[in-house]
C-alpha positions as CSV (number, residue, x, y, z in Angstrom):
1,X,115.0,-28.6,86.2
2,X,116.1,-25.5,84.3
3,X,119.7,-25.2,83.1
4,X,120.3,-21.8,84.8
5,X,119.6,-20.4,88.3
6,X,116.1,-19.2,88.8
7,X,115.0,-16.9,91.6
8,X,111.7,-18.3,92.8
9,X,108.9,-16.1,94.2
10,X,109.7,-17.0,97.8
11,X,113.3,-15.8,97.3
12,X,112.6,-12.7,95.3
13,X,113.3,-9.3,96.8
14,X,113.2,-5.6,95.7
15,X,112.4,-5.0,92.0
16,X,112.1,-8.7,91.2
17,X,109.5,-9.2,93.9
18,X,107.6,-6.1,92.6
19,X,107.6,-7.6,89.1
20,X,106.5,-11.0,90.3
21,X,103.7,-9.4,92.4
22,X,102.5,-7.3,89.4
23,X,102.4,-10.4,87.2
24,X,100.4,-12.3,89.7
25,X,98.0,-9.4,90.0
26,X,97.6,-8.9,86.3
27,X,97.9,-12.4,84.9
28,X,96.6,-14.4,87.9
29,X,99.7,-16.5,88.2
30,X,103.5,-16.5,87.7
31,X,104.7,-18.6,84.8
32,X,108.0,-20.4,84.7
33,X,108.8,-18.7,81.4
34,X,109.0,-15.5,83.4
35,X,110.9,-16.9,86.3
36,X,113.6,-18.2,83.9
37,X,114.4,-14.5,83.3
38,X,114.7,-13.7,87.0
39,X,118.4,-12.9,86.8
40,X,117.5,-10.0,84.5
41,X,114.2,-8.7,86.1
42,X,113.7,-5.9,83.6
43,X,113.7,-8.4,80.7
44,X,110.6,-9.9,82.3
45,X,108.9,-6.5,82.1
46,X,109.9,-6.0,78.5
47,X,108.9,-9.5,77.6
48,X,105.4,-9.1,79.2
49,X,105.0,-5.7,77.4
50,X,105.8,-7.4,74.0
51,X,103.5,-10.3,74.8
52,X,100.6,-8.1,75.8
53,X,101.1,-5.9,72.6
54,X,101.1,-8.9,70.3
55,X,98.5,-11.1,71.9
56,X,96.0,-8.8,73.6
57,X,95.8,-5.5,71.7
58,X,93.2,-4.7,69.1
59,X,93.7,-6.7,65.9
60,X,91.6,-8.2,63.2
61,X,93.0,-11.5,64.4
62,X,90.9,-12.7,67.3
63,X,92.5,-13.8,70.6
64,X,91.6,-17.4,69.7
65,X,93.3,-17.1,66.3
66,X,96.4,-15.8,68.0
67,X,96.4,-18.6,70.5
68,X,95.8,-21.1,67.7
69,X,98.9,-19.8,65.9
70,X,100.9,-20.0,69.2
71,X,100.0,-23.7,69.5
72,X,101.0,-24.4,65.8
73,X,104.3,-22.6,66.2
74,X,105.0,-24.4,69.5
75,X,104.1,-27.8,68.0
76,X,106.3,-27.1,65.0
77,X,109.2,-26.3,67.4
78,X,108.3,-29.3,69.7
79,X,108.0,-26.9,72.6
80,X,105.8,-28.8,75.0
81,X,105.7,-26.1,77.6
82,X,104.3,-23.5,75.2
83,X,102.0,-26.1,73.5
84,X,100.4,-26.9,76.9
85,X,100.1,-23.3,78.1
86,X,98.6,-22.0,74.8
87,X,96.5,-25.0,74.2
88,X,94.9,-24.3,77.6
89,X,94.5,-20.6,76.6
90,X,93.0,-21.7,73.2
91,X,90.6,-24.0,74.9
92,X,89.3,-21.1,76.9
93,X,87.9,-19.8,73.6
94,X,87.2,-22.9,71.7
95,X,85.9,-25.0,74.6
96,X,86.7,-28.1,72.7
97,X,89.7,-30.1,74.1
98,X,89.5,-32.7,71.3
99,X,89.8,-30.0,68.6
100,X,92.7,-28.3,70.5
101,X,94.5,-31.7,70.7
102,X,93.9,-32.3,67.0
103,X,95.5,-28.9,66.3
104,X,98.5,-29.8,68.5
105,X,99.0,-33.1,66.7
106,X,98.3,-32.0,63.1
107,X,96.6,-28.8,62.4
108,X,95.6,-30.1,58.9
109,X,93.4,-32.7,60.7
110,X,91.7,-30.2,63.0
111,X,88.3,-28.8,62.1
112,X,89.3,-25.4,60.9
113,X,87.7,-22.7,58.7
114,X,89.7,-21.7,55.6
115,X,90.9,-18.6,57.4
116,X,92.1,-20.6,60.4
117,X,93.8,-23.1,58.1
118,X,95.6,-20.4,56.2
119,X,96.8,-18.8,59.5
120,X,98.0,-22.2,60.7
121,X,99.8,-22.9,57.4
122,X,101.5,-19.5,57.5
123,X,102.5,-20.1,61.1
124,X,103.9,-23.6,60.2
125,X,105.8,-22.4,57.1
126,X,107.3,-19.4,58.8
127,X,108.4,-21.6,61.7
128,X,109.6,-24.7,59.9
129,X,110.6,-23.4,56.5
130,X,111.0,-19.6,56.7
131,X,113.3,-19.5,53.6
132,X,110.3,-20.6,51.5
133,X,109.1,-17.0,51.8
134,X,112.0,-16.0,49.5
135,X,110.8,-18.3,46.8
136,X,107.0,-17.6,47.0
137,X,104.7,-15.1,48.6
138,X,103.5,-17.0,51.7
139,X,101.2,-14.0,52.5
140,X,99.1,-14.5,49.4
141,X,96.8,-17.2,50.9
142,X,96.2,-14.9,53.9
143,X,95.2,-12.1,51.6
144,X,92.9,-14.4,49.6
145,X,91.2,-15.4,52.9
146,X,90.4,-11.7,53.6
147,X,93.2,-10.8,56.0
148,X,94.5,-7.3,55.5
149,X,98.1,-6.2,55.5
150,X,97.7,-5.1,59.1
151,X,96.4,-8.6,60.0
152,X,99.3,-10.2,58.1
153,X,101.7,-8.1,60.2
154,X,99.9,-9.1,63.3
155,X,100.2,-12.8,62.3
156,X,103.9,-12.4,61.5
157,X,104.4,-10.8,65.0
158,X,102.6,-13.7,66.7
159,X,104.8,-16.3,64.8
160,X,108.0,-14.4,65.5
161,X,107.2,-13.9,69.1
162,X,106.5,-17.6,69.7
163,X,109.6,-18.7,67.9
164,X,111.5,-16.4,70.2
165,X,109.8,-17.7,73.4
166,X,110.1,-21.3,72.3
167,X,113.8,-21.0,72.0
168,X,114.1,-19.5,75.5
169,X,112.1,-22.4,76.9
170,X,113.9,-25.1,74.9
171,X,117.4,-23.8,75.4
172,X,117.0,-23.3,79.1
173,X,114.8,-26.3,79.7
174,X,111.8,-24.6,81.2
175,X,109.4,-27.2,82.3
176,X,105.8,-27.2,83.7
177,X,106.2,-28.3,87.3
178,X,102.7,-29.6,87.6
179,X,99.4,-29.8,85.8
180,X,97.8,-26.9,87.7
181,X,100.4,-24.5,86.4
182,X,98.5,-23.9,83.2
183,X,95.2,-23.3,85.0
184,X,94.1,-20.0,86.5
185,X,95.6,-17.4,84.1
186,X,93.5,-14.4,83.2
187,X,92.6,-14.4,79.5
């Protein structure tokens, strides 16, 4: 049960109902992370715009790499909700539940390419120990693995976005209501 009032789909009217219907049309389902913002409907719109920009626009980072990073950030923050949602999304690309579960438990034990490992390490450091970036250039391993400055910016945006969302979910106790909630999204 969340810590604040949520206006569920069945109770939504006017602009909130429009926003919910639009999300269902575009994304296939309505997620609890959006419903938690129901008291400020326009924040849902801005949130989705940011999410779509960071996770779906053209980038040298693949969709799978971005979902992989989302899982690593969420695991680092112990955000079960986002781990489950984005592990499901990642498995849409990897099609290997065992590998995805290894990533959730310890990305260093997952079967990753050097590039994937560097993206995971960057995600983990920036989430768990961001002050380390003041002492050393945490972007250097990404550059050495062939990622451009634009790709590094994209990676940083992914990490920052998921730290933002993890804190909403954790602070307001957003929970997955049932196992089917993570199924059926459009990727």
